[in-house]
PDB file of N, CA, C and O in Angstrom:
ATOM      1  N   MET A   1      -4.897  34.233  15.840  1.00  0.00           N
ATOM      2  CA  MET A   1      -4.204  33.614  14.715  1.00  0.00           C
ATOM      3  C   MET A   1      -3.728  32.221  15.118  1.00  0.00           C
ATOM      4  O   MET A   1      -3.177  32.027  16.202  1.00  0.00           O
ATOM      5  N   LYS A   2      -3.952  31.251  14.221  1.00  0.00           N
ATOM      6  CA  LYS A   2      -3.536  29.881  14.488  1.00  0.00           C
ATOM      7  C   LYS A   2      -2.032  29.735  14.334  1.00  0.00           C
ATOM      8  O   LYS A   2      -1.430  30.288  13.413  1.00  0.00           O
ATOM      9  N   LYS A   3      -1.443  28.990  15.239  1.00  0.00           N
ATOM     10  CA  LYS A   3      -0.038  28.651  15.072  1.00  0.00           C
ATOM     11  C   LYS A   3       0.087  27.696  13.901  1.00  0.00           C
ATOM     12  O   LYS A   3      -0.842  26.947  13.600  1.00  0.00           O
ATOM     13  N   ILE A   4       1.228  27.721  13.244  1.00  0.00           N
ATOM     14  CA  ILE A   4       1.415  26.863  12.073  1.00  0.00           C
ATOM     15  C   ILE A   4       1.251  25.386  12.423  1.00  0.00           C
ATOM     16  O   ILE A   4       0.643  24.645  11.651  1.00  0.00           O
ATOM     17  N   LEU A   5       1.772  24.939  13.557  1.00  0.00           N
ATOM     18  CA  LEU A   5       1.692  23.524  13.888  1.00  0.00           C
ATOM     19  C   LEU A   5       0.301  23.106  14.351  1.00  0.00           C
ATOM     20  O   LEU A   5       0.072  21.927  14.621  1.00  0.00           O
ATOM     21  N   ASP A   6      -0.625  24.048  14.448  1.00  0.00           N
ATOM     22  CA  ASP A   6      -2.007  23.727  14.788  1.00  0.00           C
ATOM     23  C   ASP A   6      -2.831  23.381  13.543  1.00  0.00           C
ATOM     24  O   ASP A   6      -3.991  22.983  13.650  1.00  0.00           O
ATOM     25  N   ARG A   7      -2.231  23.534  12.379  1.00  0.00           N
ATOM     26  CA  ARG A   7      -2.981  23.246  11.150  1.00  0.00           C
ATOM     27  C   ARG A   7      -3.319  21.767  11.056  1.00  0.00           C
ATOM     28  O   ARG A   7      -2.638  20.913  11.621  1.00  0.00           O
ATOM     29  N   ARG A   8      -4.389  21.493  10.326  1.00  0.00           N
ATOM     30  CA  ARG A   8      -4.776  20.114  10.053  1.00  0.00           C
ATOM     31  C   ARG A   8      -4.364  19.792   8.616  1.00  0.00           C
ATOM     32  O   ARG A   8      -4.570  20.593   7.704  1.00  0.00           O
ATOM     33  N   ILE A   9      -3.789  18.631   8.435  1.00  0.00           N
ATOM     34  CA  ILE A   9      -3.279  18.224   7.130  1.00  0.00           C
ATOM     35  C   ILE A   9      -4.107  17.042   6.618  1.00  0.00           C
ATOM     36  O   ILE A   9      -4.312  16.055   7.325  1.00  0.00           O
ATOM     37  N   LYS A  10      -4.571  17.166   5.390  1.00  0.00           N
ATOM     38  CA  LYS A  10      -5.345  16.117   4.732  1.00  0.00           C
ATOM     39  C   LYS A  10      -4.380  15.285   3.888  1.00  0.00           C
ATOM     40  O   LYS A  10      -3.851  15.756   2.881  1.00  0.00           O
ATOM     41  N   MET A  11      -4.163  14.044   4.316  1.00  0.00           N
ATOM     42  CA  MET A  11      -3.313  13.122   3.571  1.00  0.00           C
ATOM     43  C   MET A  11      -4.213  12.347   2.614  1.00  0.00           C
ATOM     44  O   MET A  11      -5.277  11.859   2.997  1.00  0.00           O
ATOM     45  N   ILE A  12      -3.766  12.242   1.357  1.00  0.00           N
ATOM     46  CA  ILE A  12      -4.623  11.718   0.298  1.00  0.00           C
ATOM     47  C   ILE A  12      -3.951  10.549  -0.422  1.00  0.00           C
ATOM     48  O   ILE A  12      -2.769  10.592  -0.764  1.00  0.00           O
ATOM     49  N   TRP A  13      -4.753   9.503  -0.638  1.00  0.00           N
ATOM     50  CA  TRP A  13      -4.323   8.349  -1.433  1.00  0.00           C
ATOM     51  C   TRP A  13      -5.242   8.263  -2.647  1.00  0.00           C
ATOM     52  O   TRP A  13      -6.464   8.239  -2.502  1.00  0.00           O
ATOM     53  N   ASP A  14      -4.661   8.219  -3.837  1.00  0.00           N
ATOM     54  CA  ASP A  14      -5.414   8.108  -5.084  1.00  0.00           C
ATOM     55  C   ASP A  14      -5.495   6.641  -5.502  1.00  0.00           C
ATOM     56  O   ASP A  14      -4.518   5.897  -5.409  1.00  0.00           O
ATOM     57  N   PHE A  15      -6.667   6.247  -5.960  1.00  0.00           N
ATOM     58  CA  PHE A  15      -6.863   4.903  -6.501  1.00  0.00           C
ATOM     59  C   PHE A  15      -7.469   5.036  -7.885  1.00  0.00           C
ATOM     60  O   PHE A  15      -8.423   5.787  -8.092  1.00  0.00           O
ATOM     61  N   ARG A  16      -6.906   4.301  -8.827  1.00  0.00           N
ATOM     62  CA  ARG A  16      -7.359   4.393 -10.215  1.00  0.00           C
ATOM     63  C   ARG A  16      -7.624   3.011 -10.775  1.00  0.00           C
ATOM     64  O   ARG A  16      -7.041   2.017 -10.345  1.00  0.00           O
ATOM     65  N   GLY A  17      -8.510   2.979 -11.734  1.00  0.00           N
ATOM     66  CA  GLY A  17      -8.843   1.716 -12.377  1.00  0.00           C
ATOM     67  C   GLY A  17     -10.271   1.312 -12.060  1.00  0.00           C
ATOM     68  O   GLY A  17     -10.964   2.000 -11.310  1.00  0.00           O
ATOM     69  N   PRO A  18     -10.712   0.197 -12.630  1.00  0.00           N
ATOM     70  CA  PRO A  18     -12.110  -0.214 -12.467  1.00  0.00           C
ATOM     71  C   PRO A  18     -12.503  -0.524 -11.026  1.00  0.00           C
ATOM     72  O   PRO A  18     -13.682  -0.432 -10.685  1.00  0.00           O
ATOM     73  N   GLY A  19     -11.561  -0.884 -10.183  1.00  0.00           N
ATOM     74  CA  GLY A  19     -11.866  -1.186  -8.784  1.00  0.00           C
ATOM     75  C   GLY A  19     -11.565  -0.054  -7.824  1.00  0.00           C
ATOM     76  O   GLY A  19     -11.528  -0.265  -6.611  1.00  0.00           O
ATOM     77  N   ALA A  20     -11.350   1.142  -8.343  1.00  0.00           N
ATOM     78  CA  ALA A  20     -10.920   2.270  -7.515  1.00  0.00           C
ATOM     79  C   ALA A  20     -11.869   2.561  -6.358  1.00  0.00           C
ATOM     80  O   ALA A  20     -11.419   2.780  -5.233  1.00  0.00           O
ATOM     81  N   ALA A  21     -13.160   2.566  -6.614  1.00  0.00           N
ATOM     82  CA  ALA A  21     -14.141   2.910  -5.573  1.00  0.00           C
ATOM     83  C   ALA A  21     -14.085   1.906  -4.420  1.00  0.00           C
ATOM     84  O   ALA A  21     -14.046   2.296  -3.254  1.00  0.00           O
ATOM     85  N   ASN A  22     -14.081   0.627  -4.747  1.00  0.00           N
ATOM     86  CA  ASN A  22     -14.028  -0.400  -3.705  1.00  0.00           C
ATOM     87  C   ASN A  22     -12.717  -0.369  -2.936  1.00  0.00           C
ATOM     88  O   ASN A  22     -12.704  -0.538  -1.717  1.00  0.00           O
ATOM     89  N   THR A  23     -11.617  -0.153  -3.643  1.00  0.00           N
ATOM     90  CA  THR A  23     -10.313  -0.097  -2.991  1.00  0.00           C
ATOM     91  C   THR A  23     -10.246   1.096  -2.038  1.00  0.00           C
ATOM     92  O   THR A  23      -9.745   0.971  -0.920  1.00  0.00           O
ATOM     93  N   ALA A  24     -10.748   2.243  -2.474  1.00  0.00           N
ATOM     94  CA  ALA A  24     -10.739   3.441  -1.634  1.00  0.00           C
ATOM     95  C   ALA A  24     -11.559   3.216  -0.365  1.00  0.00           C
ATOM     96  O   ALA A  24     -11.130   3.595   0.724  1.00  0.00           O
ATOM     97  N   GLN A  25     -12.725   2.608  -0.499  1.00  0.00           N
ATOM     98  CA  GLN A  25     -13.563   2.353   0.680  1.00  0.00           C
ATOM     99  C   GLN A  25     -12.901   1.354   1.628  1.00  0.00           C
ATOM    100  O   GLN A  25     -12.982   1.504   2.847  1.00  0.00           O
ATOM    101  N   HIS A  26     -12.259   0.354   1.076  1.00  0.00           N
ATOM    102  CA  HIS A  26     -11.555  -0.624   1.902  1.00  0.00           C
ATOM    103  C   HIS A  26     -10.386   0.028   2.633  1.00  0.00           C
ATOM    104  O   HIS A  26     -10.175  -0.225   3.819  1.00  0.00           O
ATOM    105  N   TYR A  27      -9.630   0.863   1.933  1.00  0.00           N
ATOM    106  CA  TYR A  27      -8.470   1.515   2.540  1.00  0.00           C
ATOM    107  C   TYR A  27      -8.902   2.441   3.671  1.00  0.00           C
ATOM    108  O   TYR A  27      -8.179   2.597   4.655  1.00  0.00           O
ATOM    109  N   GLN A  28     -10.072   3.054   3.538  1.00  0.00           N
ATOM    110  CA  GLN A  28     -10.574   3.926   4.600  1.00  0.00           C
ATOM    111  C   GLN A  28     -10.710   3.151   5.911  1.00  0.00           C
ATOM    112  O   GLN A  28     -10.408   3.689   6.977  1.00  0.00           O
ATOM    113  N   LYS A  29     -11.152   1.922   5.848  1.00  0.00           N
ATOM    114  CA  LYS A  29     -11.288   1.105   7.064  1.00  0.00           C
ATOM    115  C   LYS A  29      -9.937   0.920   7.753  1.00  0.00           C
ATOM    116  O   LYS A  29      -9.848   0.962   8.980  1.00  0.00           O
ATOM    117  N   HIS A  30      -8.894   0.717   6.959  1.00  0.00           N
ATOM    118  CA  HIS A  30      -7.556   0.575   7.530  1.00  0.00           C
ATOM    119  C   HIS A  30      -7.091   1.878   8.170  1.00  0.00           C
ATOM    120  O   HIS A  30      -6.452   1.861   9.222  1.00  0.00           O
ATOM    121  N   LEU A  31      -7.408   3.002   7.543  1.00  0.00           N
ATOM    122  CA  LEU A  31      -7.032   4.292   8.125  1.00  0.00           C
ATOM    123  C   LEU A  31      -7.750   4.517   9.451  1.00  0.00           C
ATOM    124  O   LEU A  31      -7.152   5.024  10.400  1.00  0.00           O
ATOM    125  N   GLU A  32      -9.013   4.149   9.523  1.00  0.00           N
ATOM    126  CA  GLU A  32      -9.771   4.298  10.771  1.00  0.00           C
ATOM    127  C   GLU A  32      -9.153   3.441  11.885  1.00  0.00           C
ATOM    128  O   GLU A  32      -9.070   3.877  13.033  1.00  0.00           O
ATOM    129  N   GLU A  33      -8.727   2.239  11.544  1.00  0.00           N
ATOM    130  CA  GLU A  33      -8.058   1.369  12.519  1.00  0.00           C
ATOM    131  C   GLU A  33      -6.741   1.991  12.972  1.00  0.00           C
ATOM    132  O   GLU A  33      -6.417   1.970  14.159  1.00  0.00           O
ATOM    133  N   PHE A  34      -5.983   2.544  12.027  1.00  0.00           N
ATOM    134  CA  PHE A  34      -4.703   3.173  12.335  1.00  0.00           C
ATOM    135  C   PHE A  34      -4.887   4.335  13.308  1.00  0.00           C
ATOM    136  O   PHE A  34      -4.101   4.495  14.242  1.00  0.00           O
ATOM    137  N   ILE A  35      -5.915   5.139  13.093  1.00  0.00           N
ATOM    138  CA  ILE A  35      -6.188   6.285  13.968  1.00  0.00           C
ATOM    139  C   ILE A  35      -6.397   5.825  15.402  1.00  0.00           C
ATOM    140  O   ILE A  35      -5.875   6.436  16.335  1.00  0.00           O
ATOM    141  N   VAL A  36      -7.159   4.752  15.583  1.00  0.00           N
ATOM    142  CA  VAL A  36      -7.433   4.234  16.927  1.00  0.00           C
ATOM    143  C   VAL A  36      -6.160   3.670  17.560  1.00  0.00           C
ATOM    144  O   VAL A  36      -5.846   3.977  18.709  1.00  0.00           O
ATOM    145  N   ILE A  37      -5.444   2.859  16.821  1.00  0.00           N
ATOM    146  CA  ILE A  37      -4.241   2.211  17.352  1.00  0.00           C
ATOM    147  C   ILE A  37      -3.190   3.238  17.738  1.00  0.00           C
ATOM    148  O   ILE A  37      -2.561   3.126  18.790  1.00  0.00           O
ATOM    149  N   GLU A  38      -3.000   4.237  16.888  1.00  0.00           N
ATOM    150  CA  GLU A  38      -1.954   5.243  17.117  1.00  0.00           C
ATOM    151  C   GLU A  38      -2.426   6.410  17.986  1.00  0.00           C
ATOM    152  O   GLU A  38      -1.641   7.297  18.322  1.00  0.00           O
ATOM    153  N   GLU A  39      -3.710   6.406  18.347  1.00  0.00           N
ATOM    154  CA  GLU A  39      -4.290   7.456  19.182  1.00  0.00           C
ATOM    155  C   GLU A  39      -4.034   8.848  18.609  1.00  0.00           C
ATOM    156  O   GLU A  39      -3.562   9.745  19.307  1.00  0.00           O
ATOM    157  N   LEU A  40      -4.353   9.010  17.330  1.00  0.00           N
ATOM    158  CA  LEU A  40      -4.156  10.295  16.672  1.00  0.00           C
ATOM    159  C   LEU A  40      -5.173  11.315  17.162  1.00  0.00           C
ATOM    160  O   LEU A  40      -6.232  10.959  17.682  1.00  0.00           O
ATOM    161  N   LYS A  41      -4.839  12.571  16.990  1.00  0.00           N
ATOM    162  CA  LYS A  41      -5.659  13.666  17.510  1.00  0.00           C
ATOM    163  C   LYS A  41      -7.040  13.742  16.857  1.00  0.00           C
ATOM    164  O   LYS A  41      -8.027  14.017  17.539  1.00  0.00           O
ATOM    165  N   PHE A  42      -7.120  13.506  15.560  1.00  0.00           N
ATOM    166  CA  PHE A  42      -8.395  13.610  14.845  1.00  0.00           C
ATOM    167  C   PHE A  42      -8.831  12.242  14.329  1.00  0.00           C
ATOM    168  O   PHE A  42      -8.006  11.356  14.105  1.00  0.00           O
ATOM    169  N   ASP A  43     -10.125  12.089  14.147  1.00  0.00           N
ATOM    170  CA  ASP A  43     -10.649  10.841  13.564  1.00  0.00           C
ATOM    171  C   ASP A  43     -11.462  11.171  12.312  1.00  0.00           C
ATOM    172  O   ASP A  43     -12.590  10.713  12.133  1.00  0.00           O
ATOM    173  N   ILE A  44     -10.855  11.968  11.471  1.00  0.00           N
ATOM    174  CA  ILE A  44     -11.515  12.405  10.238  1.00  0.00           C
ATOM    175  C   ILE A  44     -10.944  11.617   9.066  1.00  0.00           C
ATOM    176  O   ILE A  44      -9.749  11.685   8.781  1.00  0.00           O
ATOM    177  N   THR A  45     -11.815  10.869   8.391  1.00  0.00           N
ATOM    178  CA  THR A  45     -11.433  10.167   7.166  1.00  0.00           C
ATOM    179  C   THR A  45     -12.566  10.338   6.170  1.00  0.00           C
ATOM    180  O   THR A  45     -13.661  10.775   6.525  1.00  0.00           O
ATOM    181  N   GLY A  46     -12.298   9.996   4.937  1.00  0.00           N
ATOM    182  CA  GLY A  46     -13.352  10.069   3.949  1.00  0.00           C
ATOM    183  C   GLY A  46     -12.940   9.449   2.633  1.00  0.00           C
ATOM    184  O   GLY A  46     -11.778   9.113   2.406  1.00  0.00           O
ATOM    185  N   VAL A  47     -13.925   9.313   1.782  1.00  0.00           N
ATOM    186  CA  VAL A  47     -13.730   8.781   0.435  1.00  0.00           C
ATOM    187  C   VAL A  47     -14.465   9.711  -0.514  1.00  0.00           C
ATOM    188  O   VAL A  47     -15.575  10.155  -0.221  1.00  0.00           O
ATOM    189  N   LYS A  48     -13.847  10.008  -1.654  1.00  0.00           N
ATOM    190  CA  LYS A  48     -14.513  10.786  -2.704  1.00  0.00           C
ATOM    191  C   LYS A  48     -14.310  10.063  -4.023  1.00  0.00           C
ATOM    192  O   LYS A  48     -13.221   9.570  -4.316  1.00  0.00           O
ATOM    193  N   HIS A  49     -15.366  10.007  -4.810  1.00  0.00           N
ATOM    194  CA  HIS A  49     -15.316   9.359  -6.115  1.00  0.00           C
ATOM    195  C   HIS A  49     -15.415  10.443  -7.187  1.00  0.00           C
ATOM    196  O   HIS A  49     -16.371  11.217  -7.217  1.00  0.00           O
ATOM    197  N   PHE A  50     -14.425  10.487  -8.055  1.00  0.00           N
ATOM    198  CA  PHE A  50     -14.393  11.492  -9.108  1.00  0.00           C
ATOM    199  C   PHE A  50     -14.905  10.955 -10.435  1.00  0.00           C
ATOM    200  O   PHE A  50     -15.434  11.699 -11.261  1.00  0.00           O
ATOM    201  N   SER A  51     -14.742   9.665 -10.625  1.00  0.00           N
ATOM    202  CA  SER A  51     -15.233   9.013 -11.839  1.00  0.00           C
ATOM    203  C   SER A  51     -15.288   7.513 -11.554  1.00  0.00           C
ATOM    204  O   SER A  51     -14.978   7.076 -10.446  1.00  0.00           O
ATOM    205  N   GLU A  52     -15.675   6.742 -12.538  1.00  0.00           N
ATOM    206  CA  GLU A  52     -15.715   5.286 -12.353  1.00  0.00           C
ATOM    207  C   GLU A  52     -14.326   4.691 -12.154  1.00  0.00           C
ATOM    208  O   GLU A  52     -14.186   3.574 -11.656  1.00  0.00           O
ATOM    209  N   THR A  53     -13.313   5.436 -12.541  1.00  0.00           N
ATOM    210  CA  THR A  53     -11.959   4.908 -12.453  1.00  0.00           C
ATOM    211  C   THR A  53     -11.017   5.742 -11.590  1.00  0.00           C
ATOM    212  O   THR A  53      -9.807   5.521 -11.628  1.00  0.00           O
ATOM    213  N   HIS A  54     -11.534   6.691 -10.816  1.00  0.00           N
ATOM    214  CA  HIS A  54     -10.681   7.490  -9.927  1.00  0.00           C
ATOM    215  C   HIS A  54     -11.426   7.827  -8.646  1.00  0.00           C
ATOM    216  O   HIS A  54     -12.454   8.505  -8.658  1.00  0.00           O
ATOM    217  N   SER A  55     -10.877   7.334  -7.540  1.00  0.00           N
ATOM    218  CA  SER A  55     -11.405   7.636  -6.209  1.00  0.00           C
ATOM    219  C   SER A  55     -10.234   7.950  -5.298  1.00  0.00           C
ATOM    220  O   SER A  55      -9.100   7.545  -5.555  1.00  0.00           O
ATOM    221  N   ILE A  56     -10.525   8.678  -4.228  1.00  0.00           N
ATOM    222  CA  ILE A  56      -9.499   8.947  -3.227  1.00  0.00           C
ATOM    223  C   ILE A  56     -10.012   8.543  -1.852  1.00  0.00           C
ATOM    224  O   ILE A  56     -11.215   8.490  -1.596  1.00  0.00           O
ATOM    225  N   THR A  57      -9.064   8.263  -0.991  1.00  0.00           N
ATOM    226  CA  THR A  57      -9.313   8.105   0.432  1.00  0.00           C
ATOM    227  C   THR A  57      -8.445   9.146   1.109  1.00  0.00           C
ATOM    228  O   THR A  57      -7.319   9.400   0.678  1.00  0.00           O
ATOM    229  N   TYR A  58      -8.970   9.756   2.178  1.00  0.00           N
ATOM    230  CA  TYR A  58      -8.157  10.733   2.886  1.00  0.00           C
ATOM    231  C   TYR A  58      -8.296  10.570   4.393  1.00  0.00           C
ATOM    232  O   TYR A  58      -9.255   9.995   4.908  1.00  0.00           O
ATOM    233  N   MET A  59      -7.292  11.106   5.067  1.00  0.00           N
ATOM    234  CA  MET A  59      -7.256  11.103   6.524  1.00  0.00           C
ATOM    235  C   MET A  59      -6.682  12.446   6.961  1.00  0.00           C
ATOM    236  O   MET A  59      -5.728  12.939   6.358  1.00  0.00           O
ATOM    237  N   VAL A  60      -7.248  13.032   7.989  1.00  0.00           N
ATOM    238  CA  VAL A  60      -6.785  14.317   8.490  1.00  0.00           C
ATOM    239  C   VAL A  60      -5.975  14.090   9.761  1.00  0.00           C
ATOM    240  O   VAL A  60      -6.407  13.391  10.677  1.00  0.00           O
ATOM    241  N   VAL A  61      -4.795  14.695   9.795  1.00  0.00           N
ATOM    242  CA  VAL A  61      -3.925  14.591  10.970  1.00  0.00           C
ATOM    243  C   VAL A  61      -3.522  15.984  11.419  1.00  0.00           C
ATOM    244  O   VAL A  61      -3.573  16.937  10.641  1.00  0.00           O
ATOM    245  N   ALA A  62      -3.125  16.095  12.669  1.00  0.00           N
ATOM    246  CA  ALA A  62      -2.544  17.340  13.168  1.00  0.00           C
ATOM    247  C   ALA A  62      -1.172  17.501  12.521  1.00  0.00           C
ATOM    248  O   ALA A  62      -0.485  16.511  12.269  1.00  0.00           O
ATOM    249  N   GLU A  63      -0.779  18.719  12.256  1.00  0.00           N
ATOM    250  CA  GLU A  63       0.490  18.938  11.565  1.00  0.00           C
ATOM    251  C   GLU A  63       1.676  18.341  12.316  1.00  0.00           C
ATOM    252  O   GLU A  63       2.625  17.866  11.692  1.00  0.00           O
ATOM    253  N   PHE A  64       1.634  18.360  13.645  1.00  0.00           N
ATOM    254  CA  PHE A  64       2.756  17.792  14.405  1.00  0.00           C
ATOM    255  C   PHE A  64       2.840  16.275  14.257  1.00  0.00           C
ATOM    256  O   PHE A  64       3.889  15.693  14.531  1.00  0.00           O
ATOM    257  N   GLU A  65       1.762  15.624  13.832  1.00  0.00           N
ATOM    258  CA  GLU A  65       1.755  14.174  13.609  1.00  0.00           C
ATOM    259  C   GLU A  65       2.133  13.805  12.174  1.00  0.00           C
ATOM    260  O   GLU A  65       2.436  12.648  11.882  1.00  0.00           O
ATOM    261  N   MET A  66       2.113  14.781  11.299  1.00  0.00           N
ATOM    262  CA  MET A  66       2.229  14.532   9.868  1.00  0.00           C
ATOM    263  C   MET A  66       3.485  13.755   9.470  1.00  0.00           C
ATOM    264  O   MET A  66       3.391  12.780   8.723  1.00  0.00           O
ATOM    265  N   GLY A  67       4.636  14.161   9.946  1.00  0.00           N
ATOM    266  CA  GLY A  67       5.882  13.527   9.525  1.00  0.00           C
ATOM    267  C   GLY A  67       5.923  12.045   9.803  1.00  0.00           C
ATOM    268  O   GLY A  67       6.265  11.249   8.928  1.00  0.00           O
ATOM    269  N   GLU A  68       5.575  11.673  11.016  1.00  0.00           N
ATOM    270  CA  GLU A  68       5.608  10.259  11.390  1.00  0.00           C
ATOM    271  C   GLU A  68       4.561   9.456  10.626  1.00  0.00           C
ATOM    272  O   GLU A  68       4.852   8.368  10.127  1.00  0.00           O
ATOM    273  N   VAL A  69       3.348   9.986  10.533  1.00  0.00           N
ATOM    274  CA  VAL A  69       2.283   9.282   9.816  1.00  0.00           C
ATOM    275  C   VAL A  69       2.632   9.166   8.332  1.00  0.00           C
ATOM    276  O   VAL A  69       2.419   8.117   7.725  1.00  0.00           O
ATOM    277  N   ARG A  70       3.160  10.225   7.757  1.00  0.00           N
ATOM    278  CA  ARG A  70       3.557  10.206   6.339  1.00  0.00           C
ATOM    279  C   ARG A  70       4.593   9.121   6.077  1.00  0.00           C
ATOM    280  O   ARG A  70       4.504   8.393   5.089  1.00  0.00           O
ATOM    281  N   ASP A  71       5.566   9.017   6.957  1.00  0.00           N
ATOM    282  CA  ASP A  71       6.622   8.020   6.772  1.00  0.00           C
ATOM    283  C   ASP A  71       6.094   6.586   6.878  1.00  0.00           C
ATOM    284  O   ASP A  71       6.602   5.684   6.213  1.00  0.00           O
ATOM    285  N   ILE A  72       5.081   6.383   7.709  1.00  0.00           N
ATOM    286  CA  ILE A  72       4.522   5.040   7.894  1.00  0.00           C
ATOM    287  C   ILE A  72       3.557   4.679   6.759  1.00  0.00           C
ATOM    288  O   ILE A  72       3.643   3.590   6.191  1.00  0.00           O
ATOM    289  N   LEU A  73       2.637   5.600   6.429  1.00  0.00           N
ATOM    290  CA  LEU A  73       1.547   5.275   5.502  1.00  0.00           C
ATOM    291  C   LEU A  73       1.789   5.702   4.052  1.00  0.00           C
ATOM    292  O   LEU A  73       1.098   5.232   3.149  1.00  0.00           O
ATOM    293  N   LYS A  74       2.743   6.570   3.824  1.00  0.00           N
ATOM    294  CA  LYS A  74       3.141   6.992   2.482  1.00  0.00           C
ATOM    295  C   LYS A  74       1.971   7.455   1.592  1.00  0.00           C
ATOM    296  O   LYS A  74       1.689   6.844   0.562  1.00  0.00           O
ATOM    297  N   PRO A  75       1.301   8.534   2.000  1.00  0.00           N
ATOM    298  CA  PRO A  75       0.224   9.064   1.148  1.00  0.00           C
ATOM    299  C   PRO A  75       0.789   9.570  -0.174  1.00  0.00           C
ATOM    300  O   PRO A  75       1.981   9.859  -0.278  1.00  0.00           O
ATOM    301  N   HIS A  76      -0.067   9.676  -1.177  1.00  0.00           N
ATOM    302  CA  HIS A  76       0.367  10.152  -2.483  1.00  0.00           C
ATOM    303  C   HIS A  76       0.540  11.654  -2.512  1.00  0.00           C
ATOM    304  O   HIS A  76       1.359  12.182  -3.264  1.00  0.00           O
ATOM    305  N   ARG A  77      -0.242  12.347  -1.680  1.00  0.00           N
ATOM    306  CA  ARG A  77      -0.151  13.811  -1.633  1.00  0.00           C
ATOM    307  C   ARG A  77      -0.840  14.305  -0.379  1.00  0.00           C
ATOM    308  O   ARG A  77      -1.433  13.525   0.366  1.00  0.00           O
ATOM    309  N   GLY A  78      -0.759  15.604  -0.151  1.00  0.00           N
ATOM    310  CA  GLY A  78      -1.395  16.192   1.013  1.00  0.00           C
ATOM    311  C   GLY A  78      -1.706  17.649   0.780  1.00  0.00           C
ATOM    312  O   GLY A  78      -1.185  18.275  -0.143  1.00  0.00           O
ATOM    313  N   GLU A  79      -2.567  18.186   1.634  1.00  0.00           N
ATOM    314  CA  GLU A  79      -2.925  19.587   1.542  1.00  0.00           C
ATOM    315  C   GLU A  79      -3.438  20.032   2.905  1.00  0.00           C
ATOM    316  O   GLU A  79      -3.818  19.208   3.738  1.00  0.00           O
ATOM    317  N   VAL A  80      -3.445  21.335   3.120  1.00  0.00           N
ATOM    318  CA  VAL A  80      -4.023  21.859   4.360  1.00  0.00           C
ATOM    319  C   VAL A  80      -5.514  21.571   4.332  1.00  0.00           C
ATOM    320  O   VAL A  80      -6.177  21.829   3.327  1.00  0.00           O
ATOM    321  N   TYR A  81      -6.045  21.043   5.417  1.00  0.00           N
ATOM    322  CA  TYR A  81      -7.452  20.668   5.496  1.00  0.00           C
ATOM    323  C   TYR A  81      -8.284  21.855   5.965  1.00  0.00           C
ATOM    324  O   TYR A  81      -7.970  22.505   6.962  1.00  0.00           O
ATOM    325  N   LEU A  82      -9.335  22.115   5.230  1.00  0.00           N
ATOM    326  CA  LEU A  82     -10.330  23.101   5.600  1.00  0.00           C
ATOM    327  C   LEU A  82     -11.639  22.370   5.753  1.00  0.00           C
ATOM    328  O   LEU A  82     -11.886  21.404   5.031  1.00  0.00           O
ATOM    329  N   ASP A  83     -12.485  22.794   6.664  1.00  0.00           N
ATOM    330  CA  ASP A  83     -13.737  22.090   6.957  1.00  0.00           C
ATOM    331  C   ASP A  83     -14.602  21.868   5.730  1.00  0.00           C
ATOM    332  O   ASP A  83     -15.347  20.889   5.681  1.00  0.00           O
ATOM    333  N   ASP A  84     -14.529  22.731   4.750  1.00  0.00           N
ATOM    334  CA  ASP A  84     -15.408  22.628   3.587  1.00  0.00           C
ATOM    335  C   ASP A  84     -14.812  21.853   2.436  1.00  0.00           C
ATOM    336  O   ASP A  84     -15.340  21.913   1.325  1.00  0.00           O
ATOM    337  N   THR A  85     -13.705  21.110   2.663  1.00  0.00           N
ATOM    338  CA  THR A  85     -13.095  20.347   1.560  1.00  0.00           C
ATOM    339  C   THR A  85     -13.430  18.886   1.644  1.00  0.00           C
ATOM    340  O   THR A  85     -12.999  18.103   0.797  1.00  0.00           O
TER     341      THR A  85
END
């Protein structure tokens, strides 16, 4: 059984409007840089496009890193990360 603090948390930023896709892709680059600079445990990021006017960027962090990263980057929401999401 996994310990609770071993969970991976998917931090999500929503982008809306006609430039959502481009903004989400650009923001992903900043998240990748942040992961390297802060030496985070995981290097998982991604972008998903839901429509022409709604895209998200996400980054996966270890649960023990979540509080500090959340306070710095202020994601819009989060969820437990599963490999198939």
